N, C-alpha and C positions, 0 to 999 in steps of 0.2 A: 555565306551561308547563302544558298542557293540549290540549281538542279547540278545534273553533269556537269563536273570536273575533272576534264579529260587531259589533268597535268603532266600526260606522255607528250604532249607539245612541245615541239621545239622550241619555242617561245615560252613555255612555261616552266619547262622542268629545271629549269635555275633557280627557280623562284618560289620554290617551293618550301616552308618551313616544316623542321622534322621536331616534332613534339620533346620535350627535354622532362618532363613531370616526371615524376619518380613512380608516381602511382598511375602508369599505363596501363589501358589496357591490354589484354593480349593479342599481338601482331598490330597495334597504334605505331604508326608510324608519324604519317604524312595523312592526320587531321581523322575525319570519323564522317559514317551516314547514317542520317536517322531518317532514312525514307520508307523505312517498315517498321509497323506500328509492331508494340509488345506491350503485354502485359507487366512486364518486369519494373520495379522499380529501382533497378540495378543497371546503373550508364552502360557495364563493360556488357551488359545482356542485350540492350538495345542496339539492333543497327549492326553495320561491322566497318572494317577499317580501312576498306575500298569506296572511295567518293565519285570514281569514274564507272564504265558500263561493264555491267554481267555478263559473261557469257550468253545468257539467256534474251539480253536487252539486244545487246550485239546483232544479235540472230534477227530478231524482230525489228528492229531497222536498216539493215541490210536487206532483207526481204522489200520491206517497202520501198527502200531506193533502188533498187535493181526491176524491183516492177514496175515503174516510170519509164524504164528504159527499156525493158522486153516486152512489157505486153501488148499488146495489140488497142487502139481506141474501145475495142467494142469487149476486150479481154479483161482492160481496165476499169469500166464502166462497169459491168457485171462484177467486180470483185470489189469494189469499193462505194461504188453509191447506195448510200443505209436506207433502210425503208422509212427516217426521217427525210430524207432527202427528196426519197418518190415523191414526199406528201405536197413538198415545197415547190416540187417542177409541176407547176400548171400547166403549161400548153409543152408542144414539143421542143423537142430541144436540139439544133443540132450537133449530132454526134461529134465530131472532129472538137469545137468550142470546148464541149462536156469534159473531152478526155482531157483535151488541152488544161481547163482549168482542174480539173484532178493532179497532173500532175504537177504544176504549180503550187497548189494546195500542201499536197504530200510534201514535196521536195522542202516546204516552208516548214514544217511541220518539221519533219525529222531535223533541221539545222536547228530549230527553236530548243531542240533536247538538249543542247547543249547549249543553255541559258549560262549556266555558272560558269562554263568555258569563256565564253563571249564576255561575259562580265571579270572575270577572271585577268583577260588579255588587255581591258581596259585599265586596270590597276597599275600591272606588273610585268606585261609581258615583257621580258628582253633576253633577244636572239641571241644564239651561237655564235653566228659570225654578221656580221653587218647588213643579211639580207632577212629580213623581216620584221615583223612589227614592236616598236616600243610603247609601253604603255608608260602612264603619265607618273606614277614613279617603279623604276625599273628595281631600284635596289632593293624594294618592299619585299616582302618574305609573303607568302599567302599561305594561309592554315587553311587546307580546301574543307569543308564543314554542307554538307549534301540531304537535303529536307528533301526535295520533290521528287519523285516515281516517275514514271513516262506518263505524257499525257497531261502532267500535272498535278497528278496526285500527290496530297499532302495532309499530316494531319497534324495539327493543331499541337498536340502534347507532345508531337516529337519533334516541333518544331522548337518551341520554347525550353525542351530540353535542350537542344542544339546553341540556341541563345545563350543557354549558361554554360555549355561543355565549352565555347569557344571564350568565354571571359573566365570560365577555371583555369583554361590553358593559355592564358598568358596574353589574350589577342589585345592590340593597343586601339583596333579600331575594327570593328563588327562593319561590313556593307548586305547590307537586308533589300535587293531590287524584288521585292515582293511586298501583297498587301493588300486589302478589301478596304471597303469604303464605308464598315461596321465598327464601332471600335468591342472588344470584349473586355470584362473583369479580370479576367483570369489571366488573359494575355498582358492587362497595363499594370496590373500587380507584379507581374514578374519581370517587366521592363524598370517597373521602379524599386525594386528590389536590390535587382545586377548593375542597375546605373548609380543606388545609393553605396554599394559594398566596392562601388571600381569605380571612385572621382575620376581619373585618369583615361578612360574607355571612352570611345568617342564613338556612336552610335549614327552611321549614314544610312537613308532609306530615303526610295523612290516615293514621290510624291503621288502617281499613279497617273494611268494613261486612258483615262473617263472624257476628262473635259470639264469636271466637275467643279464648281466655287468653294471646294474643300479640299482636302486631301487626305488620302487614304491614310488607313493604320498599318502598321505602327509607325510612319511616319510622325504621322499626328500626335504620339504621345509628348508632354512634357520630358525634354532632356534628350529626344532621341531630333537629327537635325534631319531637316524636311528637304527635301532636293527636287525642282521641277526642273523643266528643259525648253531651251532656246534651241534658235534655228542659225546656219550659216549665214542668216540676212538680219541677225540682231531680232526677229519674231518671236513669239514666243511660239510653241512646235503646237500647232494646233491641238493634239490631243493631253498637251500637260495641266495636269490638275493644280490649282491654283488657289486662292484666297485665305481666309485663316490658318496658320501653321506653318503654311512657306514660310520657310527660311530665304533659298538661294533659288539660283538654278544656272546651268552649266551644259552646255552642248549637248543633247541627245538626239540629234539629229532630225531629220525631216526629208523624206522621199519623194514628198506629195507636190516638194518645189521642181523649179525649171532644175533645177541642179540635179534633178531624179537620184538615183543609185549613190551619187555623187554627196548627196546632202545627207547620208547616212555614216552612221558612224563604224569606221571600217577595226574589225578585231580579229581576235583568235577563235577560229572553229574546230566544229569536231570531223567533220566528214572527210577528213583528208588521208586518214589508215588506209594502208590498201587494201585490207581485209574487203571493205566494202566494195573493192572496184574488181575484187577477184572475177575476173570471167566476162567480164564485162569492158568493152572496146571504149580506150581513152575518148573522153568527152570533150568534142572539137568545136562545141560552142557553150555559151553560159547559160546553166542548166536551171538556175534560182541566183541571189540576191552572193554569189560568190565571186570573189573577189578573182580569185585564180581559179579552173578549170574541175580541181577536185577540192575544194571550199576548204582550205588549207586555212583559210581568211574569209570572212563574209563579213559586206554592210550590213547594219541593221540600224533599229532604230528605238525611241521610247526612252521614259524615266527609268529605266532599268540602266541603262548605260552613263546619264546626266548624274546616276546616284552615285557609279564606282570612282568617274572621274572626278567628284569632289573627295569620295574617300583619297584619292591617291596624292590628290592635294592637301591632305591634315596629314598624309605619310612623309608628305615632303615636309613639312612643317614638324609635325616630331621632330622628323632627322635632322633639324636644325637643333631642336632640345634637347642638346645630349646627357644632361645631366637629369632628365624629365622634370623640369619644373613649374611647367604649364598641368594646370588641371584641364578637364574637358571644358568648363562654362568659360576659361579665359579662350582656352584656343577656338572655341565658337565664335566666340565676340571680334579675334582678330580678323576669323575670314568673312563675318558678316561686316566687319567696321571696314575691311579692304574692298569688298566688293561693292558695285557701282553700276547707274546706269546708262552709262556710255554706250552708244552704239545701240539699246534696248530700245524698240519702238513699240507701239498698240497702233492695232488697225483699227478703222472708223467704230469698224461693227462693237469690236474688244472696249472701244473709249462710251459706247451707246451701252451696252451692256451695264459696264461699272454706275454708270449716271442713275439708269432704272433702279441699280441695287442700291444707293444710295438715297433716293427719292423714298423707295419706299422702306427707308430703316434697316436692312438687311447691311449694309456695310456703314462702320460710322465715318462720316464726312474726313473725320481727321486723318482717316487711310485713304492715301493719293492711289491714282488708279495704277501707276508703276507699282508702288509699293504691294497691291492685291495682286496682281500680275507676276510680277517677280522677286518679291521679298526683298531683302536688302540689295538684292539685284544679281547680277554676273561674275560670279568667282574670279579674283584674281591670282593667279599662284604666286607671280613673282612679289606682287604688293606681300601677298599675306607671309611669305616666305622670309622677305624683309623685315617685316616686323616684328616673325618672331625673335630674329638675329638680332636683331634691337631690346 
């Protein structure tokens, strides 16, 4: 459940789940788009059947991307520096530097519009040939459900409707790489009911990227598996929320380290389509956090990507439970009990913060520093799958 899920990507098109239910909505085949608001209480009258870009969205994103290549520095600044940005610029700014900043910002924003595509690749990418990206669970099937419009627009009612839709369509696992720091009664009640009605459904959610001592919601709700992020070096990714409610951590990428972009998570992107580049010379240098020059693959980071890594591991676990004997609680218990702290380490600053919180009574001394920052630890896919087999 995410933003634009460009499922015609070569590494995703073989990973689609085709809706089998008898009461399908008109045109429903591969998921549903809930990103537009609706006053209707009838599911089939909310949204539409295509979770990928609409022609209008394509035109908007293509124009912006092409502007970063075609416009001069002066033209780019004139078109994209907003009145609010002007207010924040206190002193004269070098035109070249400002234009380069705008180019990178716009390109990064366009890449992030395909957040759902990036997330889907982490879970279930499966290349048509041997050249491409492999997800954690390449034999899993993705049911694309869209809740975000462009620029991160989202409607709470549509999002809750989307969670219910996925459960009703028989999803085994729901990944939610989204959230807010404050819970709501409506949202909590919806999750409580959906989890109660579907005891084998596993909902996995990102803990959040604000470096807070508490996790975001929905990952903080009872029964939802909350996932934080670690990096290549065994540290907590500096943005990862932690503390009460955190269950486990998984690789989420951290491009602020010495590894640079290579410290990120490589996954399927959305700017690879030829129509984006029509009329432009082929890029001869890396123009954003892209792996290839057209952005078929992107480097990325965030708990948004540690969460689908765990969703993929749960898919591997369910794949071994061929008779469906294990319920949600048993699967989560296995995942947490096979996670550990091997290779995970804390900085001196994190240890100092932890001690201060304990001294102030904000954390019980019974909770260790690693438990506070990493939950039950770093997931171990092999050990979790082996435990399910046993």
